[in-house]
C-alpha atoms as one frame of an Amber mdcrd trajectory, in Angstrom:
protein
 -26.371  16.796  13.747 -25.518  19.392  11.103 -24.500  18.405   7.578 -20.769
  19.069   8.050 -20.637  16.949  11.217 -22.527  14.176   9.449 -20.108  14.303
   6.506 -17.117  14.183   8.861 -18.643  11.219  10.700 -19.174   9.289   7.456
 -15.645  10.207   6.356 -14.097   8.858   9.570 -16.166   5.645   9.636 -15.567
   4.840   5.972 -11.899   5.715   6.449 -11.589   3.213   9.303 -13.144   0.473
   7.148 -10.753   1.297   4.283  -7.712   1.285   6.568  -8.442  -2.158   8.019
  -9.548  -3.563   4.677  -6.404  -2.164   3.045  -4.237  -3.759   5.726  -6.052
  -7.039   5.119  -5.385  -6.693   1.386  -1.693  -6.270   2.083  -1.605  -9.195
   4.503  -3.367 -11.642   2.230  -1.596 -10.288  -0.825   1.718 -10.977   0.903
   0.458 -14.458   1.854  -0.571 -15.215  -1.734   2.789 -14.029  -3.012   4.658
 -16.122  -0.459   2.748 -19.248  -1.386   3.309 -18.678  -5.090   7.023 -18.022
  -4.627   7.418 -14.548  -6.137  10.438 -12.354  -5.311  10.233  -9.783  -2.485
  10.635  -6.594  -4.553   8.275  -7.935  -7.218   5.799  -8.856  -4.465   6.025
  -5.356  -3.021   5.869  -3.698  -6.426   2.940  -5.535  -7.956   0.801  -7.476
  -5.504   1.234  -5.557  -2.236   1.480  -2.057  -3.731  -1.519  -2.592  -6.021
  -3.594  -4.110  -3.233  -2.787  -1.261  -0.811  -3.505   1.240  -3.609  -6.962
  -0.191  -4.222  -8.480   2.487  -1.918  -7.029   5.221  -4.185  -8.425   3.469
  -7.252 -11.938   3.131  -5.854 -12.031   6.637  -4.365 -10.770   8.246  -7.584
 -13.264   6.454  -9.827 -16.062   7.416  -7.473 -14.807  11.011  -7.282 -14.852
  11.593 -11.053 -17.797   9.347 -11.984 -20.340   9.915  -9.230 -19.198  13.028
  -7.362 -17.999  14.827 -10.545 -14.977  16.079  -8.600 -11.806  15.609 -10.695
  -9.954  17.929  -8.323 -10.519  15.482  -5.486  -9.199  12.585  -7.585  -6.077
  14.362  -8.839  -5.328  15.700  -5.377  -5.555  12.181  -4.006  -3.074  10.839
  -6.586  -0.275  13.352  -6.022  -1.033  13.767  -2.321  -0.773   9.997  -1.841
   2.619   9.940  -3.563   3.863  12.725  -1.299   2.728  10.861   1.811   4.259
   7.580   0.616   7.733   9.153   0.457   7.115  10.968   3.742   6.451   7.567
   5.362   9.558   5.934   3.869  11.589   8.929   5.072  10.293   8.550   8.629
  10.936   4.784   8.456  14.534   5.460   7.375  15.050   7.757  10.362  13.746
   5.028  12.680  15.314   1.912  11.144  18.418   3.468   9.609  18.965   5.034
   6.202  21.502   2.430   5.104  19.261  -0.436   6.241  16.311   0.788   4.226
  17.889   2.451   1.191  21.070   0.374   1.059  21.425  -3.116  -0.419  18.808
  -2.312  -3.044  19.402  -3.997  -6.390  19.104  -2.832  -9.955  15.381  -3.642
 -10.010  14.777  -1.115  -7.219  16.543   1.630  -9.144  14.508   0.774 -12.239
  11.276   0.902 -10.214  12.142   4.283  -8.699  12.959   5.726 -12.132   9.667
   4.399 -13.530   7.665   5.977 -10.678   9.427   9.342 -11.035   9.024   9.235
 -14.820   5.279   8.599 -14.544   4.790  11.659 -12.320   6.819  13.751 -14.786
   4.816  12.396 -17.737   1.477  13.153 -16.052   2.622  16.696 -15.237   3.820
  17.394 -18.791   0.565  16.110 -20.279  -1.404  18.238 -17.823   0.570  21.345
 -18.834  -0.350  20.718 -22.475  -4.014  20.382 -21.461  -4.100  16.773 -22.674
  -6.273  15.558 -25.542  -9.412  13.443 -25.291  -9.189  10.263 -27.384 -12.346
   8.159 -27.292 -13.076   6.964 -23.755  -9.510   7.813 -22.665  -7.028  10.580
 -23.518  -3.573  10.918 -25.001  -2.077  11.388 -21.545  -4.006   8.436 -20.162
  -2.833   6.136 -22.952   0.791   7.265 -22.602   0.678   6.723 -18.838  -0.795
   3.237 -19.315   1.894   2.300 -21.835   4.670   3.707 -19.631   3.354   1.870
 -16.564   3.079  -1.501 -18.315   6.502  -1.199 -19.963   7.987   0.044 -16.694
   6.654  -2.902 -14.692   7.998  -5.264 -17.344  11.415  -3.616 -16.992  11.280
  -4.047 -13.202  10.369  -7.720 -13.595  13.197  -8.365 -16.049  15.686  -6.538
 -13.808  14.758  -8.618 -10.769  13.732 -11.933 -12.311  13.879 -14.805  -9.821
  13.949 -18.559 -10.191  10.616 -20.220 -10.862   9.334 -22.636  -8.230   9.753
 -26.279  -9.033   6.764 -27.761 -10.842   6.442 -30.408  -8.129   5.641 -27.706
  -5.568   3.161 -25.716  -7.635  -0.010 -27.648  -6.787   0.669 -27.475  -3.065
   1.351 -23.747  -3.232  -1.769 -23.025  -5.257  -3.884 -25.028  -2.800  -2.462
 -23.102   0.156  -3.123 -19.749  -1.530  -6.813 -20.433  -2.203  -8.046 -19.302
   1.223  -5.931 -16.157   1.076  -7.386 -15.354  -2.351 -10.936 -15.598  -0.997
 -10.143 -13.324   1.942  -8.354 -10.956  -0.455 -11.559 -10.743  -2.510 -13.704
 -10.008   0.557 -11.347  -7.224   1.650 -11.516  -5.799  -1.878 -15.318  -5.565
  -1.667 -15.065  -3.714   1.648 -12.691  -1.208   0.047 -15.048  -0.684  -2.897
 -18.022   0.079  -0.637 -15.962   2.165   1.789 -14.356   4.055  -1.095 -17.749
   5.206  -2.362 -18.707   6.699   1.005 -15.253   8.202   1.532 -15.322  10.056
  -1.791 -18.899  11.246  -1.271 -18.252  12.509   2.271 -14.936  14.164   1.242
 -16.733  16.054  -1.525 -19.419  17.131   0.971 -16.739  18.322   3.421 -15.133
  20.421   0.688 -18.450  22.021  -0.283 -19.730  22.607   3.275 -16.430  23.856
   4.739 -15.465  26.043   1.797 -12.076  24.307   1.556 -10.917  23.446  -1.961
 -11.609  19.884  -3.088  -8.026  19.838  -4.405  -6.607  20.428  -0.920  -9.057
  17.980   0.649  -7.789  15.380  -1.819  -4.117  16.163  -1.162  -4.483  16.147
   2.626  -7.465  14.247   4.034  -8.353  11.700   1.344  -4.751  10.856   0.470
  -3.931  10.475   4.170  -6.671   7.897   4.681  -6.093   5.988   1.451  -2.332
   5.727   2.068  -2.575   4.450   5.641  -2.543   0.821   4.417   0.712   1.524
   2.534   2.154   3.139   5.650   1.168   0.177   7.813   2.740  -2.271   5.351
   5.941  -0.216   5.073   6.474  -0.034   8.844   5.533  -3.705   9.281   7.982
  -4.745   6.534  10.758  -2.710   8.173  10.149  -4.441  11.514  10.554  -7.760
   9.660  13.688  -6.350   7.959  12.003  -7.006   4.629  13.302  -3.794   3.080
  12.705  -4.981  -0.484   8.963  -5.239   0.221   9.007  -1.808   1.891  10.682
  -0.088  -1.066   8.614  -2.016  -3.603   5.415  -1.137  -1.760   6.200   2.593
  -1.586   7.487   3.211  -5.093   5.197   0.575  -6.603   2.249   2.416  -5.036
   3.553   5.744  -6.371   3.708   4.285  -9.889   0.275   2.655  -9.650  -1.290
   5.838  -8.264  -0.339   7.660 -11.476  -1.713   4.745 -13.512  -4.985   5.268
 -11.616  -5.333   8.546 -13.553  -5.715   6.468 -16.722  -8.382   4.232 -15.180
 -10.317   7.067 -13.512 -10.118   9.043 -16.757 -12.349   6.434 -18.409 -15.162
   7.649 -16.134 -14.559  11.368 -16.775 -16.298  13.335 -19.533 -13.138  15.116
 -20.671  -9.383  14.598 -20.337  -8.819  14.150 -16.597  -5.338  15.677 -16.675
  -6.882  18.725 -18.340  -8.618  19.414 -15.007  -5.306  19.977 -13.193  -5.313
  23.146 -11.087  -2.427  25.148  -9.612  -2.631  23.223  -6.339  -2.305  19.936
  -8.247   0.807  21.157 -10.060   2.373  22.084  -6.712   1.492  18.643  -5.325
   2.919  16.959  -8.436   6.125  18.983  -8.097   6.307  18.040  -4.420   5.840
  14.355  -5.250   8.496  14.531  -7.984  10.984  16.235  -5.647  10.383  13.832
  -2.757  10.610  10.741  -4.980  13.827  12.071  -6.548  15.285  12.649  -3.080
  14.616   8.982  -2.330  16.490   7.973  -5.484  19.494  10.124  -4.532  19.553
   8.535  -1.076  19.608   5.060  -2.672  22.558   6.152  -4.823  24.307   7.616
  -1.769  24.281   4.176  -0.136  25.863   2.591  -3.201  28.653   4.980  -4.139
  31.000   6.961  -1.915  30.998   9.933  -4.299  27.348  10.610  -3.420  27.589
   9.839   0.311  26.644  13.423   1.197  23.196  12.876  -0.335  22.354  10.749
   2.703  21.647  13.977   4.604  18.495  14.264   2.492  16.780  11.657   4.697
  15.842  14.049   7.540  14.924  16.658   4.908  12.097  14.498   3.504   9.553
  15.305   6.284  10.462  19.011   6.045   9.988  19.095   2.262   6.637  17.309
   2.623   5.314  19.862   5.135   6.536  22.812   3.029   4.964  21.331  -0.118
   1.701  20.778   1.730   1.719  24.419   2.863   2.153  25.669  -0.709  -0.635
  23.330  -1.895  -2.913  24.940   0.705  -1.913  28.441  -0.418  -2.517  27.656
  -4.087  -5.850  25.938  -3.341  -7.355  29.032  -1.707
């Protein structure tokens, strides 16, 4: 077995482990949230989206810390955001645009704006070259602050009633088993993430394909499969709040991952952005903004025409991916 075949084999096997572990994270995360009584959008935004984004977190830390491949990490971040919107676009075509994008409250609009704003902030900081500040960077600190304040705004916008104190002990007891299984799945993701990042870097080196494009296409595809599985599953259950929260919550957290991964990078991680990354970031920004316009189109008749953007989402994704490939050569 030659080295490229071996790297591809490790990539596929580790990817399978991450997919199933990520799906388990989403399942048990949803179970924990249900037993603790949190709201559906908040569940999708924080618990489910963060748990399904754990593969991106682990892979990106490993990419910059062990593999010394910041291009792989940054490609994964923006590539994952592109795929997330691609999935929600396909889901809308299957389950109905109004079903998925309609009936979304103020908290959803706040979440979408936060996610779009984080991508814009990361891009602007990358254009400036960013500035290293201690173990982090100026861009990393600004992203962290924006993410935390943004999630607080989402919570305030969609605050739900607290469960009665009399029920709390029973709910906590029922969630204990799910928490243990959640922890086990997390460990599987951590181990699988190490091998995925290592094999992806080997594939880039042995095939001659840019690590940036490998991150945007292959790595982001694998690490976002849990999000895709959760989104489709939530749509089948008609839990559209969880679907939207999972997608845009994951997009927001993926950008926040830049801050965390940057702690393991020698310089300012955003300073390592290449042309292909800027194209991917622009693609993610455009796709996420299209989603926001579709939400608005379902809420006001003056923007009803924007609903035609739904079938355009897959087309824009493919075109953006093509330009990423061109720029990565």
